C-alpha positions in Angstrom: 1.9 -3.8 12.7 -1.3 -2.1 11.3 -4.2 -0.3 12.9 -7.1 1.7 11.6 -6.3 5.3 11.1 -7.0 7.7 13.9 -6.5 11.4 14.6 -4.2 10.8 17.5 -1.3 9.7 15.3 -1.5 12.8 13.1 1.4 14.8 14.7 3.9 11.9 14.5 2.9 10.9 11.0 3.0 14.5 9.7 6.5 15.0 11.0 7.6 11.8 9.2 5.8 12.6 5.9 7.5 16.0 5.5 11.0 14.6 5.0 12.3 15.4 1.5 12.9 11.8 0.7 9.3 10.9 1.6 7.1 13.9 0.7 7.4 13.8 -3.1 6.0 10.3 -3.2 3.1 10.7 -0.8 -0.3 10.6 -2.5 -2.2 12.7 0.1 0.2 15.6 0.5 -0.3 18.1 3.3 1.6 21.3 3.6 0.8 22.0 7.3 -0.1 19.9 10.3 -3.6 21.3 10.2 -4.0 20.2 6.6 -2.7 16.7 7.5 -5.2 16.5 10.4 -8.0 17.5 8.1 -6.9 14.9 5.4 -6.7 12.2 8.0 -10.3 13.0 9.2 -11.5 12.9 5.5 -9.7 9.6 5.1 -11.4 8.1 8.1 -14.8 9.3 6.8 -14.1 8.0 3.3 -13.3 4.6 4.7 -16.6 4.6 6.7 -18.3 5.2 3.3 -16.4 2.3 1.6 -14.4 4.6 -0.7 -11.0 3.5 0.5 -9.2 1.4 3.1 -6.4 3.0 5.1 -4.1 1.8 8.0 -1.4 3.3 10.1 1.8 1.2 10.0 3.4 0.7 13.4 6.8 -0.5 14.5 7.3 -3.2 17.1 6.7 -0.7 19.9 3.5 0.6 18.5 4.9 3.9 17.2 3.3 5.2 14.0 5.8 5.1 11.2 3.8 5.5 8.0 0.5 4.6 6.2 -0.8 2.1 3.8 -4.0 2.6 1.9 -6.1 1.2 -1.0 -7.6 4.1 -3.0 -10.0 4.3 -5.9 -11.8 1.1 -5.1 -13.9 -0.2 -8.0 -15.1 -3.7 -8.9 -13.0 -5.3 -6.0 -9.8 -3.6 -7.2 -8.0 -0.5 -6.0 -4.7 1.3 -6.0 -2.1 0.9 -3.2 -0.5 3.9 -1.7 2.1 3.4 1.1 4.8 5.5 2.7 7.2 5.1 5.6 9.1 7.7 7.5 12.8 8.0 6.5 14.2 6.5 9.7 12.3 3.3 8.9 13.5 2.8 5.3 15.3 -0.4 4.5 14.3 -2.2 7.7 11.7 -4.6 6.4 8.7 -2.6 7.5 7.4 -2.1 4.0 7.2 -5.8 3.1 5.7 -6.7 6.5 3.1 -4.0 6.2 2.1 -5.1 2.7 1.8 -8.7 3.9 -0.5 -7.8 6.7 -2.5 -5.4 4.5 -2.9 -7.9 1.7 -4.1 -10.5 4.1 -6.8 -8.2 5.2 -7.7 -7.0 1.7 -7.8 -10.4 0.0 -9.2 -12.6 2.8 -11.3 -10.4 5.0 -12.6 -7.6 2.7 -12.8 -9.4 -0.6 -10.5 -7.4 -2.8 -9.4 -9.3 -5.9 -6.7 -7.1 -7.4 -4.4 -4.5 -6.0 -2.7 -2.1 -8.4 0.3 0.0 -7.8 1.2 3.1 -9.9 4.8 4.0 -9.2 6.5 7.1 -10.5 9.3 6.0 -12.9 11.7 8.2 -10.9 10.9 6.5 -7.6 13.6 3.9 -7.9 13.2 2.9 -4.2 9.6 1.9 -4.6 10.1 0.2 -8.0 12.9 -2.0 -6.5 10.6 -2.8 -3.5 7.7 -3.7 -5.8 9.9 -5.9 -8.0 11.2 -7.8 -5.0 7.8 -9.1 -4.3 7.3 -12.5 -6.1 3.6 -12.1 -6.5 3.8 -8.7 -8.4 3.3 -8.4 -12.2 4.6 -5.4 -14.1 1.4 -4.6 -15.9 2.4 -1.8 -18.4 1.6 -4.2 -21.3 -1.0 -6.6 -19.8 -3.2 -3.7 -18.6 -2.3 -1.4 -21.4 -5.6 0.7 -21.3 -5.2 1.4 -17.6 -1.5 2.2 -18.1 -2.4 4.6 -20.9 -5.1 6.2 -18.7 -2.6 6.7 -15.9 -0.1 8.3 -18.3 -2.6 10.2 -20.5 -0.7 13.5 -20.3 2.8 12.3 -19.8 4.6 9.0 -19.2 5.1 9.3 -15.5 4.1 5.9 -14.0 4.8 2.2 -14.2 1.9 0.0 -13.4 2.1 -3.1 -11.3 -0.6 -5.6 -10.4 -1.1 -8.0 -7.5 -3.9 -10.5 -8.2 -5.4 -12.4 -5.3 -4.8 -15.7 -6.9 -1.1 -15.1 -7.5 -0.7 -13.8 -4.0 -2.5 -16.9 -2.6 -0.3 -19.2 -4.7 2.8 -17.5 -3.3 1.5 -18.0 0.3 0.7 -21.7 -0.4 4.1 -22.3 -1.9 6.0 -20.4 0.8 4.2 -22.2 3.6 4.8 -25.6 2.0 8.5 -24.7 1.8 8.4 -24.1 5.5 7.0 -27.5 6.1 3.8 -26.1 7.5 0.3 -26.9 6.4 -1.3 -24.7 3.7 -4.9 -25.8 4.7 -5.6 -22.5 6.5 -5.2 -20.7 3.1 -7.9 -22.7 1.5 -10.6 -21.4 3.8 
């Protein structure tokens, strides 16, 4: 489902990113394949330096279909950025990618909080975020951060995913399945 970013996927990802339903909402915009290739190389280097974490999202056949990243990492927190190619919208890939990414961030890397800043006009992403039972709309609870994101103009809603709430959700959902939640306590 996820793999570390590499340059080999650049052509396929660039083609998916340029769709008009996707491009406006991509954080790392590239206006040519060469620029996308360069940005991907910078992303790989930034991860090696601990500045961000980025993965390629794959479908069940191993085809690159989008990216998911944690940017602006500070004090065990960062901002989530994710996009999927248009042909993959509405098929469950977004939630599956987030689940795999959060597992890695929270339990392997040691991230404590994931923030999402979502453009108020991006209804698709707002609906996807609000479907997640472990997400808190943080416009009021993180007012200073919300104000900082919207310093010039009110553009973004702020959402927060704390590790403890995510862990509680996992424990609850596994107990509902009748399976043991002991593996989550490690």
